[in-house]
C-alpha positions as YAML, in Angstrom:
chain: A
units: angstrom
residues:
- id: 1
  name: UNK
  ca: [-113.03, -3.47, 31.09]
- id: 2
  name: UNK
  ca: [-111.07, -4.41, 34.24]
- id: 3
  name: UNK
  ca: [-108.51, -6.34, 32.21]
- id: 4
  name: UNK
  ca: [-108.09, -3.50, 29.75]
- id: 5
  name: UNK
  ca: [-107.43, -1.09, 32.62]
- id: 6
  name: UNK
  ca: [-104.73, -3.32, 34.07]
- id: 7
  name: UNK
  ca: [-102.81, -3.60, 30.82]
- id: 8
  name: UNK
  ca: [-101.46, 0.02, 30.79]
- id: 9
  name: UNK
  ca: [-100.36, -0.29, 34.43]
- id: 10
  name: UNK
  ca: [-98.46, -3.48, 33.65]
- id: 11
  name: UNK
  ca: [-96.80, -1.80, 30.68]
- id: 12
  name: UNK
  ca: [-95.69, 1.11, 32.80]
- id: 13
  name: UNK
  ca: [-94.26, -1.28, 35.39]
- id: 14
  name: UNK
  ca: [-92.37, -3.19, 32.73]
- id: 15
  name: UNK
  ca: [-90.99, 0.05, 31.25]
- id: 16
  name: UNK
  ca: [-89.82, 1.31, 34.63]
- id: 17
  name: UNK
  ca: [-88.07, -1.99, 35.36]
- id: 18
  name: UNK
  ca: [-86.41, -1.82, 31.95]
- id: 19
  name: UNK
  ca: [-85.12, 1.72, 32.55]
- id: 20
  name: UNK
  ca: [-83.76, 0.78, 35.99]
- id: 21
  name: UNK
  ca: [-82.02, -2.26, 34.55]
- id: 22
  name: UNK
  ca: [-80.40, -0.07, 31.91]
- id: 23
  name: UNK
  ca: [-79.25, 2.43, 34.56]
- id: 24
  name: UNK
  ca: [-77.78, -0.36, 36.71]
- id: 25
  name: UNK
  ca: [-76.13, -1.85, 33.62]
- id: 26
  name: UNK
  ca: [-74.61, 1.52, 32.60]
- id: 27
  name: UNK
  ca: [-73.34, 2.15, 36.14]
- id: 28
  name: UNK
  ca: [-71.75, -1.29, 36.22]
- id: 29
  name: UNK
  ca: [-70.07, -0.66, 32.87]
- id: 30
  name: UNK
  ca: [-68.83, 2.72, 34.08]
- id: 31
  name: UNK
  ca: [-67.40, 1.20, 37.27]
- id: 32
  name: UNK
  ca: [-65.86, -1.59, 35.23]
- id: 33
  name: UNK
  ca: [-64.23, 0.90, 32.85]
- id: 34
  name: UNK
  ca: [-62.90, 2.92, 35.80]
- id: 35
  name: UNK
  ca: [-61.37, -0.19, 37.30]
- id: 36
  name: UNK
  ca: [-59.62, -0.80, 34.01]
- id: 37
  name: UNK
  ca: [-58.16, 2.72, 33.68]
- id: 38
  name: UNK
  ca: [-55.09, 2.25, 35.93]
- id: 39
  name: UNK
  ca: [-53.96, -0.65, 33.76]
- id: 40
  name: UNK
  ca: [-53.84, 1.52, 30.64]
- id: 41
  name: UNK
  ca: [-50.27, 2.52, 29.76]
- id: 42
  name: UNK
  ca: [-50.03, 6.22, 28.92]
- id: 43
  name: UNK
  ca: [-46.80, 7.56, 27.48]
- id: 44
  name: UNK
  ca: [-45.85, 10.91, 29.02]
- id: 45
  name: UNK
  ca: [-44.99, 13.71, 26.57]
- id: 46
  name: UNK
  ca: [-42.16, 15.94, 27.76]
- id: 47
  name: UNK
  ca: [-40.53, 18.05, 25.04]
- id: 48
  name: UNK
  ca: [-41.82, 19.22, 21.71]
- id: 49
  name: UNK
  ca: [-39.43, 18.19, 18.99]
- id: 50
  name: UNK
  ca: [-38.14, 20.96, 16.79]
- id: 51
  name: UNK
  ca: [-38.31, 20.78, 12.98]
- id: 52
  name: UNK
  ca: [-35.75, 18.37, 11.62]
- id: 53
  name: UNK
  ca: [-35.64, 16.08, 14.67]
- id: 54
  name: UNK
  ca: [-36.69, 12.45, 14.71]
- id: 55
  name: UNK
  ca: [-40.31, 11.74, 15.58]
- id: 56
  name: UNK
  ca: [-41.71, 14.54, 13.43]
- id: 57
  name: UNK
  ca: [-44.12, 13.98, 10.63]
- id: 58
  name: UNK
  ca: [-44.75, 16.78, 8.10]
- id: 59
  name: UNK
  ca: [-43.62, 19.37, 10.62]
- id: 60
  name: UNK
  ca: [-46.14, 18.28, 13.25]
- id: 61
  name: UNK
  ca: [-45.23, 17.82, 16.88]
- id: 62
  name: UNK
  ca: [-44.90, 14.14, 17.77]
- id: 63
  name: UNK
  ca: [-43.14, 14.07, 21.12]
- id: 64
  name: UNK
  ca: [-42.46, 16.30, 24.11]
- id: 65
  name: UNK
  ca: [-39.33, 15.67, 26.18]
- id: 66
  name: UNK
  ca: [-37.59, 17.42, 29.02]
- id: 67
  name: UNK
  ca: [-35.40, 20.39, 28.02]
- id: 68
  name: UNK
  ca: [-31.82, 19.06, 28.48]
- id: 69
  name: UNK
  ca: [-30.31, 22.43, 29.44]
- id: 70
  name: UNK
  ca: [-30.79, 25.28, 31.90]
- id: 71
  name: UNK
  ca: [-30.91, 28.97, 31.19]
- id: 72
  name: UNK
  ca: [-29.31, 31.47, 33.58]
- id: 73
  name: UNK
  ca: [-29.52, 35.27, 33.66]
- id: 74
  name: UNK
  ca: [-26.25, 37.19, 33.54]
- id: 75
  name: UNK
  ca: [-26.82, 39.87, 36.17]
- id: 76
  name: UNK
  ca: [-24.77, 42.85, 37.24]
- id: 77
  name: UNK
  ca: [-22.01, 42.48, 39.84]
- id: 78
  name: UNK
  ca: [-24.22, 44.23, 42.38]
- id: 79
  name: UNK
  ca: [-26.95, 41.63, 41.85]
- id: 80
  name: UNK
  ca: [-24.72, 38.56, 41.71]
- id: 81
  name: UNK
  ca: [-22.14, 39.26, 44.43]
- id: 82
  name: UNK
  ca: [-22.36, 38.10, 48.03]
- id: 83
  name: UNK
  ca: [-23.52, 40.30, 50.87]
- id: 84
  name: UNK
  ca: [-20.90, 42.77, 52.05]
- id: 85
  name: UNK
  ca: [-20.89, 43.22, 55.82]
- id: 86
  name: UNK
  ca: [-19.79, 46.15, 57.98]
- id: 87
  name: UNK
  ca: [-19.54, 46.56, 61.74]
- id: 88
  name: UNK
  ca: [-22.14, 48.51, 63.64]
- id: 89
  name: UNK
  ca: [-22.97, 49.32, 67.24]
- id: 90
  name: UNK
  ca: [-26.13, 47.81, 68.70]
- id: 91
  name: UNK
  ca: [-27.55, 48.00, 72.19]
- id: 92
  name: UNK
  ca: [-29.99, 45.82, 74.20]
- id: 93
  name: UNK
  ca: [-33.39, 47.31, 75.03]
- id: 94
  name: UNK
  ca: [-34.05, 46.33, 78.62]
- id: 95
  name: UNK
  ca: [-37.49, 47.92, 78.87]
- id: 96
  name: UNK
  ca: [-39.67, 47.05, 75.89]
- id: 97
  name: UNK
  ca: [-42.17, 49.82, 76.73]
- id: 98
  name: UNK
  ca: [-39.54, 52.50, 76.02]
- id: 99
  name: UNK
  ca: [-38.73, 51.23, 72.51]
- id: 100
  name: UNK
  ca: [-40.76, 53.87, 70.63]
- id: 101
  name: UNK
  ca: [-39.14, 56.78, 72.49]
- id: 102
  name: UNK
  ca: [-35.64, 55.35, 72.14]
- id: 103
  name: UNK
  ca: [-36.03, 54.79, 68.40]
- id: 104
  name: UNK
  ca: [-37.15, 58.39, 67.91]
- id: 105
  name: UNK
  ca: [-34.33, 59.88, 69.99]
- id: 106
  name: UNK
  ca: [-31.54, 57.68, 68.59]
- id: 107
  name: UNK
  ca: [-32.71, 58.20, 65.01]
- id: 108
  name: UNK
  ca: [-32.42, 61.95, 65.54]
- id: 109
  name: UNK
  ca: [-28.78, 61.55, 66.61]
- id: 110
  name: UNK
  ca: [-27.83, 58.77, 64.17]
- id: 111
  name: UNK
  ca: [-30.20, 58.82, 61.14]
- id: 112
  name: UNK
  ca: [-28.27, 56.01, 59.36]
- id: 113
  name: UNK
  ca: [-27.88, 58.01, 56.15]
- id: 114
  name: UNK
  ca: [-27.28, 55.72, 53.22]
- id: 115
  name: UNK
  ca: [-28.30, 52.71, 55.31]
- id: 116
  name: UNK
  ca: [-32.07, 53.02, 55.11]
- id: 117
  name: UNK
  ca: [-32.33, 49.33, 54.24]
- id: 118
  name: UNK
  ca: [-31.37, 48.46, 57.84]
- id: 119
  name: UNK
  ca: [-34.20, 48.13, 60.33]
- id: 120
  name: UNK
  ca: [-33.54, 49.91, 63.59]
- id: 121
  name: UNK
  ca: [-34.83, 47.21, 65.98]
- id: 122
  name: UNK
  ca: [-34.68, 43.42, 65.95]
- id: 123
  name: UNK
  ca: [-35.81, 40.66, 68.27]
- id: 124
  name: UNK
  ca: [-32.99, 39.25, 70.36]
- id: 125
  name: UNK
  ca: [-31.46, 36.25, 68.60]
- id: 126
  name: UNK
  ca: [-30.50, 34.61, 71.88]
- id: 127
  name: UNK
  ca: [-33.69, 33.12, 73.33]
- id: 128
  name: UNK
  ca: [-32.03, 32.75, 76.73]
- id: 129
  name: UNK
  ca: [-31.27, 36.48, 76.88]
- id: 130
  name: UNK
  ca: [-33.20, 38.50, 79.48]
- id: 131
  name: UNK
  ca: [-33.79, 41.43, 77.11]
- id: 132
  name: UNK
  ca: [-36.32, 40.96, 74.29]
- id: 133
  name: UNK
  ca: [-35.08, 43.52, 71.73]
- id: 134
  name: UNK
  ca: [-31.87, 44.99, 70.33]
- id: 135
  name: UNK
  ca: [-31.46, 48.36, 68.66]
- id: 136
  name: UNK
  ca: [-29.00, 49.53, 66.03]
- id: 137
  name: UNK
  ca: [-27.24, 52.74, 67.02]
- id: 138
  name: UNK
  ca: [-24.69, 53.60, 64.33]
- id: 139
  name: UNK
  ca: [-22.03, 52.17, 62.03]
- id: 140
  name: UNK
  ca: [-18.62, 51.61, 63.56]
- id: 141
  name: UNK
  ca: [-15.50, 53.20, 62.10]
- id: 142
  name: UNK
  ca: [-13.41, 50.50, 60.38]
- id: 143
  name: UNK
  ca: [-10.35, 49.47, 62.39]
- id: 144
  name: UNK
  ca: [-10.80, 52.08, 65.10]
- id: 145
  name: UNK
  ca: [-12.59, 49.77, 67.53]
- id: 146
  name: UNK
  ca: [-9.70, 47.31, 67.55]
- id: 147
  name: UNK
  ca: [-7.22, 50.06, 68.37]
- id: 148
  name: UNK
  ca: [-9.29, 52.02, 70.89]
- id: 149
  name: UNK
  ca: [-11.68, 49.35, 72.17]
- id: 150
  name: UNK
  ca: [-15.46, 49.46, 72.27]
- id: 151
  name: UNK
  ca: [-17.20, 52.74, 72.93]
- id: 152
  name: UNK
  ca: [-19.38, 52.98, 76.00]
- id: 153
  name: UNK
  ca: [-23.02, 53.95, 75.92]
- id: 154
  name: UNK
  ca: [-22.24, 57.41, 77.30]
- id: 155
  name: UNK
  ca: [-19.67, 57.96, 74.54]
- id: 156
  name: UNK
  ca: [-22.09, 56.94, 71.82]
- id: 157
  name: UNK
  ca: [-25.20, 58.71, 73.13]
- id: 158
  name: UNK
  ca: [-24.96, 62.25, 74.60]
- id: 159
  name: UNK
  ca: [-26.98, 62.57, 77.79]
- id: 160
  name: UNK
  ca: [-28.91, 65.64, 76.75]
- id: 161
  name: UNK
  ca: [-30.12, 64.23, 73.45]
- id: 162
  name: UNK
  ca: [-30.96, 60.64, 74.45]
- id: 163
  name: UNK
  ca: [-32.34, 59.34, 77.72]
- id: 164
  name: UNK
  ca: [-30.38, 56.09, 78.07]
- id: 165
  name: UNK
  ca: [-32.69, 54.69, 80.72]
- id: 166
  name: UNK
  ca: [-33.81, 51.26, 79.55]
- id: 167
  name: UNK
  ca: [-30.68, 50.50, 77.48]
- id: 168
  name: UNK
  ca: [-27.92, 47.96, 78.15]
- id: 169
  name: UNK
  ca: [-24.24, 48.08, 77.20]
- id: 170
  name: UNK
  ca: [-23.43, 48.44, 73.46]
- id: 171
  name: UNK
  ca: [-21.86, 45.66, 71.41]
- id: 172
  name: UNK
  ca: [-20.60, 45.21, 67.84]
- id: 173
  name: UNK
  ca: [-22.58, 43.34, 65.20]
- id: 174
  name: UNK
  ca: [-22.17, 42.71, 61.46]
- id: 175
  name: UNK
  ca: [-24.84, 44.31, 59.27]
- id: 176
  name: UNK
  ca: [-25.34, 44.37, 55.45]
- id: 177
  name: UNK
  ca: [-23.54, 47.33, 53.88]
- id: 178
  name: UNK
  ca: [-25.92, 47.58, 50.89]
- id: 179
  name: UNK
  ca: [-29.60, 46.88, 50.27]
- id: 180
  name: UNK
  ca: [-30.24, 43.38, 48.87]
- id: 181
  name: UNK
  ca: [-31.16, 43.28, 45.18]
- id: 182
  name: UNK
  ca: [-32.09, 39.61, 44.89]
- id: 183
  name: UNK
  ca: [-33.91, 37.18, 47.14]
- id: 184
  name: UNK
  ca: [-30.71, 35.20, 47.62]
- id: 185
  name: UNK
  ca: [-28.96, 38.32, 48.91]
- id: 186
  name: UNK
  ca: [-31.94, 39.10, 51.13]
- id: 187
  name: UNK
  ca: [-31.92, 35.63, 52.71]
- id: 188
  name: UNK
  ca: [-28.23, 36.06, 53.51]
- id: 189
  name: UNK
  ca: [-28.58, 39.65, 54.69]
- id: 190
  name: UNK
  ca: [-31.44, 39.05, 57.12]
- id: 191
  name: UNK
  ca: [-29.40, 36.33, 58.81]
- id: 192
  name: UNK
  ca: [-27.12, 39.08, 60.12]
- id: 193
  name: UNK
  ca: [-29.63, 41.89, 60.71]
- id: 194
  name: UNK
  ca: [-33.26, 42.59, 59.67]
- id: 195
  name: UNK
  ca: [-33.22, 44.27, 56.27]
- id: 196
  name: UNK
  ca: [-35.80, 45.88, 54.03]
- id: 197
  name: UNK
  ca: [-36.17, 44.20, 50.65]
- id: 198
  name: UNK
  ca: [-38.08, 45.42, 47.59]
- id: 199
  name: UNK
  ca: [-38.18, 42.31, 45.45]
- id: 200
  name: UNK
  ca: [-37.90, 42.44, 41.68]
- id: 201
  name: UNK
  ca: [-40.23, 39.59, 40.70]
- id: 202
  name: UNK
  ca: [-38.78, 39.50, 37.20]
- id: 203
  name: UNK
  ca: [-35.24, 38.89, 38.48]
- id: 204
  name: UNK
  ca: [-36.50, 36.32, 40.98]
- id: 205
  name: UNK
  ca: [-38.29, 34.42, 38.22]
- id: 206
  name: UNK
  ca: [-35.13, 34.47, 36.09]
- id: 207
  name: UNK
  ca: [-32.94, 33.18, 38.93]
- id: 208
  name: UNK
  ca: [-35.36, 30.41, 39.87]
- id: 209
  name: UNK
  ca: [-35.80, 29.26, 36.26]
- id: 210
  name: UNK
  ca: [-39.45, 30.26, 35.99]
- id: 211
  name: UNK
  ca: [-39.12, 33.26, 33.67]
- id: 212
  name: UNK
  ca: [-39.62, 31.27, 30.47]
- id: 213
  name: UNK
  ca: [-42.28, 28.66, 29.82]
- id: 214
  name: UNK
  ca: [-41.47, 25.25, 28.37]
- id: 215
  name: UNK
  ca: [-42.95, 26.33, 25.04]
- id: 216
  name: UNK
  ca: [-40.68, 29.40, 24.98]
- id: 217
  name: UNK
  ca: [-37.65, 27.24, 25.77]
- id: 218
  name: UNK
  ca: [-38.50, 24.95, 22.88]
- id: 219
  name: UNK
  ca: [-38.48, 27.98, 20.54]
- id: 220
  name: UNK
  ca: [-35.19, 29.18, 22.05]
- id: 221
  name: UNK
  ca: [-33.70, 25.77, 21.39]
- id: 222
  name: UNK
  ca: [-34.83, 25.95, 17.77]
- id: 223
  name: UNK
  ca: [-33.15, 29.33, 17.31]
- id: 224
  name: UNK
  ca: [-29.92, 28.15, 18.94]
- id: 225
  name: UNK
  ca: [-29.89, 25.07, 16.73]
- id: 226
  name: UNK
  ca: [-29.95, 27.37, 13.72]
- id: 227
  name: UNK
  ca: [-27.00, 29.25, 15.18]
- id: 228
  name: UNK
  ca: [-25.16, 25.94, 15.70]
- id: 229
  name: UNK
  ca: [-25.91, 24.96, 12.10]
- id: 230
  name: UNK
  ca: [-24.50, 28.31, 10.90]
- id: 231
  name: UNK
  ca: [-21.37, 27.78, 13.01]
- id: 232
  name: UNK
  ca: [-20.88, 24.35, 11.43]
- id: 233
  name: UNK
  ca: [-21.25, 25.82, 7.96]
- id: 234
  name: UNK
  ca: [-18.63, 28.44, 8.74]
- id: 235
  name: UNK
  ca: [-16.28, 25.84, 10.22]
- id: 236
  name: UNK
  ca: [-16.47, 23.81, 7.01]
- id: 237
  name: UNK
  ca: [-15.12, 26.86, 5.18]
- id: 238
  name: UNK
  ca: [-12.26, 27.29, 7.63]
- id: 239
  name: UNK
  ca: [-13.92, 29.95, 9.78]
- id: 240
  name: UNK
  ca: [-14.15, 30.00, 13.54]
- id: 241
  name: UNK
  ca: [-17.07, 27.83, 14.63]
- id: 242
  name: UNK
  ca: [-19.37, 30.56, 15.94]
- id: 243
  name: UNK
  ca: [-22.88, 31.07, 14.63]
- id: 244
  name: UNK
  ca: [-25.68, 33.50, 15.42]
- id: 245
  name: UNK
  ca: [-29.25, 34.37, 14.51]
- id: 246
  name: UNK
  ca: [-31.33, 37.50, 15.08]
- id: 247
  name: UNK
  ca: [-34.99, 36.96, 15.97]
- id: 248
  name: UNK
  ca: [-37.93, 39.32, 16.15]
- id: 249
  name: UNK
  ca: [-39.80, 38.15, 19.30]
- id: 250
  name: UNK
  ca: [-42.94, 40.03, 18.24]
- id: 251
  name: UNK
  ca: [-43.38, 37.86, 15.14]
- id: 252
  name: UNK
  ca: [-41.07, 34.96, 16.10]
- id: 253
  name: UNK
  ca: [-39.40, 35.38, 12.71]
- id: 254
  name: UNK
  ca: [-35.68, 34.71, 12.15]
- id: 255
  name: UNK
  ca: [-34.40, 37.89, 10.49]
- id: 256
  name: UNK
  ca: [-30.73, 37.01, 9.99]
- id: 257
  name: UNK
  ca: [-28.49, 33.95, 10.17]
- id: 258
  name: UNK
  ca: [-24.73, 34.40, 10.18]
- id: 259
  name: UNK
  ca: [-21.41, 32.89, 11.18]
- id: 260
  name: UNK
  ca: [-17.89, 34.09, 11.77]
- id: 261
  name: UNK
  ca: [-16.48, 35.50, 8.49]
- id: 262
  name: UNK
  ca: [-13.16, 36.89, 9.69]
- id: 263
  name: UNK
  ca: [-10.27, 37.04, 7.28]
- id: 264
  name: UNK
  ca: [-6.93, 38.77, 6.99]
- id: 265
  name: UNK
  ca: [-8.55, 41.47, 4.87]
- id: 266
  name: UNK
  ca: [-11.44, 41.99, 7.30]
- id: 267
  name: UNK
  ca: [-10.79, 40.83, 10.87]
- id: 268
  name: UNK
  ca: [-13.92, 42.57, 12.22]
- id: 269
  name: UNK
  ca: [-16.51, 40.20, 10.80]
- id: 270
  name: UNK
  ca: [-17.35, 38.29, 13.97]
- id: 271
  name: UNK
  ca: [-20.63, 36.40, 13.92]
- id: 272
  name: UNK
  ca: [-22.39, 39.17, 15.87]
- id: 273
  name: UNK
  ca: [-21.14, 41.86, 13.50]
- id: 274
  name: UNK
  ca: [-22.25, 39.78, 10.51]
- id: 275
  name: UNK
  ca: [-25.78, 39.42, 11.89]
- id: 276
  name: UNK
  ca: [-26.09, 43.13, 12.68]
- id: 277
  name: UNK
  ca: [-25.02, 44.00, 9.16]
- id: 278
  name: UNK
  ca: [-27.46, 41.45, 7.73]
- id: 279
  name: UNK
  ca: [-30.32, 43.01, 9.70]
- id: 280
  name: UNK
  ca: [-29.28, 46.41, 8.34]
- id: 281
  name: UNK
  ca: [-29.33, 44.94, 4.82]
- id: 282
  name: UNK
  ca: [-32.87, 43.73, 5.44]
- id: 283
  name: UNK
  ca: [-33.75, 47.37, 6.20]
- id: 284
  name: UNK
  ca: [-32.21, 48.54, 2.93]
- id: 285
  name: UNK
  ca: [-28.81, 49.38, 4.37]
- id: 286
  name: UNK
  ca: [-25.78, 47.33, 5.38]
- id: 287
  name: UNK
  ca: [-22.12, 47.45, 4.38]
- id: 288
  name: UNK
  ca: [-20.73, 44.02, 3.52]
- id: 289
  name: UNK
  ca: [-21.31, 41.47, 0.78]
- id: 290
  name: UNK
  ca: [-21.79, 37.89, 2.02]
- id: 291
  name: UNK
  ca: [-22.49, 36.19, -1.32]
- id: 292
  name: UNK
  ca: [-19.43, 34.00, -0.84]
- id: 293
  name: UNK
  ca: [-20.97, 32.77, 2.42]
- id: 294
  name: UNK
  ca: [-24.35, 31.23, 1.47]
- id: 295
  name: UNK
  ca: [-25.11, 30.24, 5.08]
- id: 296
  name: UNK
  ca: [-25.25, 33.94, 5.97]
- id: 297
  name: UNK
  ca: [-28.74, 34.99, 5.01]
- id: 298
  name: UNK
  ca: [-31.27, 37.70, 5.72]
- id: 299
  name: UNK
  ca: [-35.04, 37.79, 5.47]
- id: 300
  name: UNK
  ca: [-36.99, 40.83, 4.36]
- id: 301
  name: UNK
  ca: [-38.52, 42.74, 7.25]
- id: 302
  name: UNK
  ca: [-41.36, 44.12, 5.16]
- id: 303
  name: UNK
  ca: [-43.56, 46.79, 6.70]
- id: 304
  name: UNK
  ca: [-43.09, 45.71, 10.27]
- id: 305
  name: UNK
  ca: [-45.16, 47.66, 12.76]
- id: 306
  name: UNK
  ca: [-42.84, 48.99, 15.50]
- id: 307
  name: UNK
  ca: [-45.73, 48.95, 17.98]
- id: 308
  name: UNK
  ca: [-45.92, 45.15, 17.59]
- id: 309
  name: UNK
  ca: [-42.65, 44.70, 19.47]
- id: 310
  name: UNK
  ca: [-42.83, 43.58, 23.08]
- id: 311
  name: UNK
  ca: [-41.94, 46.04, 25.81]
- id: 312
  name: UNK
  ca: [-38.19, 46.47, 26.22]
- id: 313
  name: UNK
  ca: [-37.56, 46.08, 29.92]
- id: 314
  name: UNK
  ca: [-33.77, 46.24, 30.07]
- id: 315
  name: UNK
  ca: [-33.30, 49.14, 27.67]
- id: 316
  name: UNK
  ca: [-35.58, 51.67, 29.27]
- id: 317
  name: UNK
  ca: [-32.85, 54.31, 29.19]
- id: 318
  name: UNK
  ca: [-33.53, 54.71, 25.48]
- id: 319
  name: UNK
  ca: [-37.09, 54.44, 24.22]
- id: 320
  name: UNK
  ca: [-38.14, 52.53, 21.10]
- id: 321
  name: UNK
  ca: [-36.55, 54.13, 18.07]
- id: 322
  name: UNK
  ca: [-37.84, 53.87, 14.52]
- id: 323
  name: UNK
  ca: [-37.20, 55.44, 11.16]
- id: 324
  name: UNK
  ca: [-39.64, 57.18, 8.81]
- id: 325
  name: UNK
  ca: [-40.28, 53.93, 6.93]
- id: 326
  name: UNK
  ca: [-41.71, 52.30, 10.05]
- id: 327
  name: UNK
  ca: [-38.76, 49.94, 10.53]
- id: 328
  name: UNK
  ca: [-36.93, 49.84, 13.87]
- id: 329
  name: UNK
  ca: [-33.48, 51.29, 14.36]
- id: 330
  name: UNK
  ca: [-31.34, 48.27, 13.38]
- id: 331
  name: UNK
  ca: [-31.91, 45.72, 16.19]
- id: 332
  name: UNK
  ca: [-34.28, 47.61, 18.47]
- id: 333
  name: UNK
  ca: [-36.59, 45.07, 20.12]
- id: 334
  name: UNK
  ca: [-34.76, 42.09, 18.60]
- id: 335
  name: UNK
  ca: [-32.99, 39.14, 20.20]
- id: 336
  name: UNK
  ca: [-29.62, 37.60, 19.35]
- id: 337
  name: UNK
  ca: [-28.92, 33.88, 19.75]
- id: 338
  name: UNK
  ca: [-25.22, 33.10, 19.50]
- id: 339
  name: UNK
  ca: [-23.22, 29.96, 20.25]
- id: 340
  name: UNK
  ca: [-20.38, 31.76, 22.05]
- id: 341
  name: UNK
  ca: [-20.28, 34.79, 24.33]
- id: 342
  name: UNK
  ca: [-19.56, 37.99, 22.35]
- id: 343
  name: UNK
  ca: [-16.34, 39.97, 22.79]
- id: 344
  name: UNK
  ca: [-16.04, 43.65, 23.79]
- id: 345
  name: UNK
  ca: [-16.31, 44.92, 20.22]
- id: 346
  name: UNK
  ca: [-19.44, 42.86, 19.53]
- id: 347
  name: UNK
  ca: [-20.99, 43.76, 22.89]
- id: 348
  name: UNK
  ca: [-20.60, 47.47, 22.15]
- id: 349
  name: UNK
  ca: [-22.03, 46.93, 18.68]
- id: 350
  name: UNK
  ca: [-25.07, 45.34, 20.33]
- id: 351
  name: UNK
  ca: [-25.40, 48.40, 22.56]
- id: 352
  name: UNK
  ca: [-25.30, 50.75, 19.59]
- id: 353
  name: UNK
  ca: [-27.72, 48.63, 17.55]
- id: 354
  name: UNK
  ca: [-30.21, 48.63, 20.47]
- id: 355
  name: UNK
  ca: [-30.57, 44.87, 20.90]
- id: 356
  name: UNK
  ca: [-33.19, 43.79, 23.43]
- id: 357
  name: UNK
  ca: [-31.85, 40.41, 24.61]
- id: 358
  name: UNK
  ca: [-28.83, 38.20, 24.01]
- id: 359
  name: UNK
  ca: [-28.79, 34.45, 24.56]
- id: 360
  name: UNK
  ca: [-25.43, 32.71, 24.29]
- id: 361
  name: UNK
  ca: [-24.65, 29.04, 24.61]
- id: 362
  name: UNK
  ca: [-21.22, 28.97, 26.21]
- id: 363
  name: UNK
  ca: [-18.86, 31.47, 27.83]
- id: 364
  name: UNK
  ca: [-15.70, 32.82, 26.17]
- id: 365
  name: UNK
  ca: [-12.36, 33.61, 27.87]
- id: 366
  name: UNK
  ca: [-12.57, 37.21, 26.64]
- id: 367
  name: UNK
  ca: [-16.35, 37.44, 26.82]
- id: 368
  name: UNK
  ca: [-17.81, 40.86, 27.54]
- id: 369
  name: UNK
  ca: [-21.27, 39.74, 28.65]
- id: 370
  name: UNK
  ca: [-20.46, 37.94, 31.86]
- id: 371
  name: UNK
  ca: [-16.97, 36.44, 31.83]
- id: 372
  name: UNK
  ca: [-14.50, 39.32, 31.66]
- id: 373
  name: UNK
  ca: [-16.89, 42.26, 31.56]
- id: 374
  name: UNK
  ca: [-20.61, 42.91, 31.87]
- id: 375
  name: UNK
  ca: [-21.06, 45.68, 29.35]
- id: 376
  name: UNK
  ca: [-24.81, 45.14, 29.17]
- id: 377
  name: UNK
  ca: [-25.19, 46.26, 32.80]
- id: 378
  name: UNK
  ca: [-23.04, 49.41, 32.76]
- id: 379
  name: UNK
  ca: [-24.98, 52.38, 34.09]
- id: 380
  name: UNK
  ca: [-22.86, 54.89, 32.16]
- id: 381
  name: UNK
  ca: [-24.05, 53.62, 28.76]
- id: 382
  name: UNK
  ca: [-27.17, 55.00, 27.07]
- id: 383
  name: UNK
  ca: [-28.64, 51.54, 26.42]
- id: 384
  name: UNK
  ca: [-28.74, 48.31, 28.39]
- id: 385
  name: UNK
  ca: [-30.06, 44.89, 27.52]
- id: 386
  name: UNK
  ca: [-30.70, 41.51, 29.10]
- id: 387
  name: UNK
  ca: [-28.32, 38.58, 28.74]
- id: 388
  name: UNK
  ca: [-28.94, 34.87, 29.35]
- id: 389
  name: UNK
  ca: [-26.60, 31.92, 28.97]
- id: 390
  name: UNK
  ca: [-26.82, 28.13, 28.85]
- id: 391
  name: UNK
  ca: [-29.04, 27.23, 25.87]
- id: 392
  name: UNK
  ca: [-27.62, 23.98, 24.41]
- id: 393
  name: UNK
  ca: [-24.39, 24.71, 26.27]
- id: 394
  name: UNK
  ca: [-22.85, 21.26, 25.68]
- id: 395
  name: UNK
  ca: [-23.37, 21.43, 21.93]
- id: 396
  name: UNK
  ca: [-21.99, 24.97, 21.79]
- id: 397
  name: UNK
  ca: [-18.93, 23.91, 23.80]
- id: 398
  name: UNK
  ca: [-18.29, 21.01, 21.43]
- id: 399
  name: UNK
  ca: [-18.18, 23.48, 18.51]
- id: 400
  name: UNK
  ca: [-15.20, 25.21, 20.08]
- id: 401
  name: UNK
  ca: [-13.44, 21.95, 20.96]
- id: 402
  name: UNK
  ca: [-13.90, 20.51, 17.48]
- id: 403
  name: UNK
  ca: [-12.74, 23.65, 15.67]
...
């Protein structure tokens, strides 16, 4: 009986020892595998290859490399220019406790109309100065100070309206003439005088290169490669080496592929004009016949739902337009990828066709979307659109050099 009772206890002991040994063994294997991990060579994937590139198998993505180009927004002159400075009168605040009263009284005399972006008071930039604050009084009249000299405090501030007790002698300072529209302008403006800034996050993302994801840039590269291919096809037929494609960003479908088709009989058929007409043909309209140019093609738009298009940020002056058949008005909500910057005629055609975005590879001497003009930013037009440049810029430049 005693021996039979001891047997189960021994079995349990043996089983527990076995389980512990297995746990120790598994932990040792895990630690051993971890120690081996740093020695494993892992190839980093950077850029997804587009269809037709080496490293692709049956259209599948095989490699991911760094995008070899940068994309830049083409902004208005007001957004891209440097900070314009004007002279203004400022005065030291000797008694910090009187700041609130002085701001109220001086603002009543000089409300700084049109200069609301300027803050009235700033901390003294000279740390060794005995006064802690400086206050902006008013803008100076251009050129008059040099001829007549600086105005005194009594000349600038009437005694009855402002109690000048607590103020030092006025001095001239440069201040920003206009409110900053970009962070770069703001950083420059605040160096001269504290300035209010209402940041447009969208513009900031575009300027810093964070507006588009890597996946979106890969798609952009694919579209531009199709435009380059079209340009090469046109060049082989003696045309100017400029190609373009129109894309519907809502469905990521290429709607039209075209190249320059100019001739003595029809000098208006620039690549942009060809693509706009091809899109119109896909909507059952259009004017020209491109059968002699097989590289110029159009895909059927079908029953595209206008509500599927992404919000049009740049063209908010004119809302989304559609016809009775449910198709958009020509290029409303679409994007154009073109190897070379469009001219004035093509830029105005893009305005009238309600394009959403234009991406061009390289600038043109007579370009109307950044080089010579910026038609897409004009406030007096009833439609505006966004423009970006730089996609496959080197390849697009070589098209022009080789043609």
